[in-house]
N, C-alpha and C positions, 0 to 999 in steps of 0.2 A: 384888795381882798380876793382870795382864791375863789373862783366860781365852782360851786358844787356840781358834780356831774353824776349821771346815772352809772350803775354798775356796768363795767365793761366786759365782764366774763359771765357766761350763762349761770343761772341759779342751779340748773340741772343739765348735765351733758353726758353723752356716751360717745367717745372718740377713740377709734382704733389706733394703736401705736403706729407711728410713721417717722421716717428720717428725712424724707424729701417732700417738697410741695411746690406747685406752680402758682400758689396763691400770691406770693410776692411779685412774680412776673405780671400776673393779672392786675394787681393793684397799681403797679408802675405804669402799665398801659392805660388804665383808667385815669390816672392822675395827669396824663398828657392832655386831658380835656380841661386842665386848670381847676378841677375839683379835687378835694382832699377826702380820702376815706377816713372815717372815724376809727378809733382804735378797735372797737368791738367788731366792726365790719372787716377790718384787716385780719383779726384773729379768726373770725368765722370763715372767711374765704380761704385762709390757710388750711383749716381743717377739711373744708369741702374739697379742695383741690390737692389733697395729699396724694402721693404716689407710693406704690409698693416696689419691692425688688424686681418685679416683672414689668415695671414701667406701666402698670395699670392703675386706675383710680383705686385708692385704698378703700374708699366708700363708693360702691356702685350705686348706693342710695343714701341720701342725706336729707333729713327733715329738720326744720327749725321753726319755732313759733316765737314771735315777738309782738307785744301789744301794738296797737295801731299808732300810726304817725311817727314811728321811730326810724323809718328808712330801711325797712327789711327788703323792699324790692330793689334797692340800690345794690345789695349783695348779688342778687340774681343778674342784674345788669352788668356787673363786673365780670361775672362768669360768662355771660353771653357775649360780651364784647371780645373777650379772649377767645371764645369759641369761634366766632366769625373770622377773627384775624388768623386763626389756625385751621381754617377750612372745615369746621364741623357743620353737620346738618342738624338743625335744632328745631324742636317743636315746643312752643310756649303756649300752654293752655290755661284758661281762666274760667271762672264760673259765669262771669258777666261779660258781655261784649264791650262795655265801657272800660272794664279793667284791662282787657286784652288790648284795646285801642291805646290806652294810656301807656302800657308797657312798650308798644311799638313806637310811640312818639318819643318816649324817654330814651330808648336805645338809638333811634335815628339821630337825636340831638347829640348823644355821646359820639357817634361816628363822625358827625359833622365837626364837632369841636376837636376830635382827635385827628382830623384831616385824613380819614381813611375813606378812599373812594368806594362808593356803594350805589346800588340801584334799589329803589324801594317802590312797592306797590301799595297804595293806601285804600283799596276797595274794602269797605266796612265788612268786617267779619272774615276777610281773606287777606289780611295784611302780610306782607313779606318784605324781607330785606336781604339783599345778596351783596357780599363783599366782592368787589371787582378783582382784587389782588389774588385772593385765595380760592374763590368760588364757594366759600362758606355761605350758608343760607339759613335763615330762620323764618319759620311760619308761626303766625299768631292766630290762635283759634279759640272759639268758645266751646267748652266741652259739651258733648252729647254722648249718648250711649253707643253711638256708631262712629264717633270721630276718630280718625287715625287708622282705621282698618285698612290693611293692604299697603301701608306706608312704612318706611324705615328711617330711623334717626339715630344720631350718636348721643344726643343730649335731649332729655325731656324735662320741662319745667311744669310742675303742678302748682300754679298760683292759686290763691284762695283755697288752699288745701282742705280747710275745714268743711268745704262744700263738695268734696270729691266723694262720689258714691261708688258702691260696689259694681254696679253695672257699667259705669264709666271706666273703672279700673279694668274690668274684664276686656273691654275693647282697646284700651290704651297700653296696658302693661307689656304687651308683646312687641310694640313698635320699635323698641331699642334692642330687642333680643339678638338681631343679626349683626349689630355693630361690633367691631373688634374690641372696643373699649367703652362700653356704654355707661351712662350715668343718668340717674333720675333725681331731681331735687324737688322736695316738697316744702313750700313756704306758706305760712298763714298765721292765723290766730286760733286760740282755743275755740271750739264750736260753741255757739250760743244755744239757747233753748229752741231756737227756730232753725238751726242748721240741719240740713238733710244728710250731710256726708257722715260716713262712719270710718272710712279708710284711715284718715289721719289719726283719729283717736286709737284705733286698733293698732296702728303702727307704733304709736307712742307707748301704749300699754305693753306691747310685746318686747320692745327694745329695753324699756326700763325694768321689766320683770326678769327676763332671761337673756336679753341681747338678741340681735339678729345678725346673721352672717353678712359681712361686707356692708354694714349699715351704720350710719352715724346719726346723732340727734343732739340738738341744743334748744334750750328754751329759757325764757325769763318769765318767772311765774311765782305765785304764792300758793301755799298748800291749804290755806283756809281763808274764809271770808274776812276781809279787813274793812274797817271804817273808811269811807271815802276821803276823809280828811287826814288819813295816815300818810304824812309826807314821806316818812322813811320808806314806806312800802312803794311809793311812787318811784323813788330813786333806785330801789332794789330791782324793780321790774322793767324800768324804761331806760335802756342804755343811752339813748339820745337826749334824755332830760338834762337841761343845762346847756345844750348846744342848739340843735335844730328844734327841739321841743322845749317850750318854756313852762314854768310853774303856772303862769297866768292862764295858759291854755288848758291845763289840767283842772285848775280851779273852776273854770267855766263849765266843765263837764260834771261837776258835783251836783247832786240832786237827782230825784227820780229813783229808778230801780238800782238798788245797791248791788244785786247780783250781777246785773249787766255791766256795771262799772268795774266790778272785780274781774269779770271775764275780759272785757275789752281793754281796760287800762292796766290791770294787774296780772293778766295772764292766768286767771284761775280756771282750772279744768273741772267742769261739772261732771257728775257721775250718773246723770239720768237724762231721759228724753232725747237721746242722741239719734234714735232711729224710730221714734214713735210714729205709728200710723196716725195718731191724733196728737197734735202739738198742744203744749200748755196754753198758748195764746188762743188757739181755736176752742179749747174746752172752756177757758175762762170767759170767753165771749157769751157763753150760754148761761152763766151764773145769774141768778135772780138778784135784783137790787133790793127787793123787799120780799115779804111773805107772799108767795103766789096764791091766787084765788083758785082753789082746787074744785074741780067738778068730776063727776063720775065716781064709780066705786074704785077700790084698790085692785090692781093687778099685780100678781106676785111671780117672780122668776126665781127658780132654785137651780143651782148648778153644782153637781158633784164632779170634782176635778180628778184628774189622774194622779195628783199628788196627795190624795186622801184628805182633801178639805171640801167643805160644803159652804156655799155662799147663798145669801138670800137678799133680794132687792125688790123694790116696789116701783110701780109706775102709775100715775094718775093724770087724766086729762085736765088741762087748765081752762079757765074761762076764755083765754085768747086763742085756744085751739092747739097749744103746744102740749107736749107730754113731759110732766115733771118726773124725774127719776131720783132715787136715793137708795143707798145700800143700808141693809138692816144689820147684817153680821156675817162674818166669815169664820168658821170654826173647824177644828179637826173632825174627821169622819167619826172618830171614836167617841165623840160627844153624843152620838146617837141622834134620834129624831125628836125627842121630847121637846126640845127648845123651839123647834120649828112649829110643831103642833100647837104648843102653848101660844106662840105668836099669832098663828092663824086664827085661833079661837078668840083673840082679842079684837080682831078687825072685821070689817064688813068687806070681804073680798069678793070679786066677781069671778076670777079664774086664777089657777095656779099652773104654771108651766114648769115641769121638772125634767132636767136633762142630766145624763150621766149614768152609764150602766152600773156603776158601782153602788148606787144607792137609790135610784129613782123608784124602783119597785118596792123597796122597803118603806120609803116615805109614803107612797100611795097607800100601802096596806095600813100603815100607822094612822093616816088620815081617815081611812075608811072605818077603822076601829073607833075613831073619835067622832064618827059621823060627819066628817068633813069631805066634801066632794068637789066637783067641777075642776078636775085635774086634766092636764094634757101632757102626754109623753111624746114629745116631738120626734119626727123622723128626720133623717139626715137632710132631706130636701127642705124641710121646714127650718132647720138650723141655718142652712144657707140663706133662706129667705129672711130669717131674723137678722143675720149679720148684714145683709144687703140693705134692709130697711133702716138699720142703725146708721149706716154710712149715708144713706139718702137723707135721713132726718138731720143728721149732723151738718151736712152741706146746706140744707134748706133752713137751718137754725130752728127746727121744730122741736128741739129738746130743751129742757131747762133743769137746773139743779141749784143747790144751795152752797156749792163749794166744799162739800164734804171731803176732808183730806184723804181718807182711805180710798174714796172713789177717784179723786184726782190722780193719786199715785198709780192706781191700777190702769186707768184709761190712758194716761200720758206716758206710759212705759210699755207700750205694746207694739207689735208688728204683725202683719198679716201672715197667715199660713194657709196653704191650700187644703180644701176639703173636696173630696170626690175628684172626678176627672173631667168635669165640664165647666171649669173656671170658678167654682164656688170657693169661698174663703171663710176663714174664721180668724181668731186672734190668739197670739201667744205672748207671754211676757218677755221683755228684754232685760229685766232686772229681777233676780231671784227674791229680792226683798219684798216684792209686791205681787200678790196672788191675782192672777188673771181671772180666777173664778168669780170674783166680785164683779168685774166688768161683764163677764159672760152672763151672770144672773140678771144684771141690769138690762142687757140686750134682750134677753128673753122676756123680761117684764114689759119693756117698751114695745116689743113686737106684738104681744098678745093684747096690750092696751090699744094699739093702733088697729088691730084686727077687730076688736069688739066695740070700739067707740068711734064716733065721728068728731070732727073738729068743733061742732056746735052741739052741746049736750045740755041736759037739764041739770041744774045745780043740785047737789046732794051733800049734806053735811057728813064729813068723815072724821074719824079720829083713829089714832094708832099710837 
């Protein structure tokens, strides 16, 4: 009976036209180690090592994403082995020291089995290999924001590319600029909800939308969430399934988080939380498991945004000293102030903080007409303090919430922005679908609550 194998060609790819490639030569060298490249690896390395009419790499940049445990790093090793044999100066970077170390050991074994004389240095975090015949050398490094500055290479590998950040790119992207025929290869998996890198995702978005000059891309992925038991999806997205990856191993992964399974095993690319200053896991840790015991009066935050929306949130001190937060609503500016005034009349609030030049004075006047007082119009320095207090309470786990979806989306799709010239910061949205005003109003509410109450307070019945 014929053994079923995973799809050998990418589900999505962008490859520039070419007539010549050194990929076959690289595979032949690799197979002198008595290993055999799989079909998908052969095809991919052919595209990566394509040459143009000027005898330059057709793709000076090439990115590829393959689900875990399929052997994607073996493709990089084939390219590096050829590079050493042909005198290239190579930099292999990874997110974790253990990954960098494993790549060094893998390539060293290939050189041994290919009987290519070499000299290696195994100092942890500073591993190198030098080919004695050609002088080709490869350096293995863990990425930092300053790694690679002042050095020059012919080939750069961005391993674990899903964790490659913009500040790391700033320091590394120039290290191949002076090479006569440079190439940069990005390899990884789609970013998870916890990934900090954005470069890989932005590269993918750019090349799939409009293309990028001298750049290629390949991926094995699904476009939508599939059930974990969808065997056909397994074979569509895992080229090594049926060879080095067995169905039994995938079955053992079933269970738990369905989204994570789709990302890690089916190559699904999520569209949120890719650069959030607050991760989903971090915010989820603060969710109450039951109804919180509330103490103190209600504190209200109101934010008028530059996008003509206004958001309202509340904060209340809990019996265990934390601050409970929740969003009330986020509406267009044109809806006026009546709905906010009506809400404030229904509750026993202690203070209202109103920020945003577009509407704060209008709301204060409307409240005054309704005989509602105790308002604060914060100055810039107080806004900075409010954002700093939110970050501190977040880290100290002194906030709690009920998992309100609108607040979850706002908080976990944000990045920091500078306020003033003395290191102050605020937040802005990284996803236009979620209004940062809701998060801003919550930050104001928790700030004034923290200012006006202590961790141990007298219980007071509240309703809203």
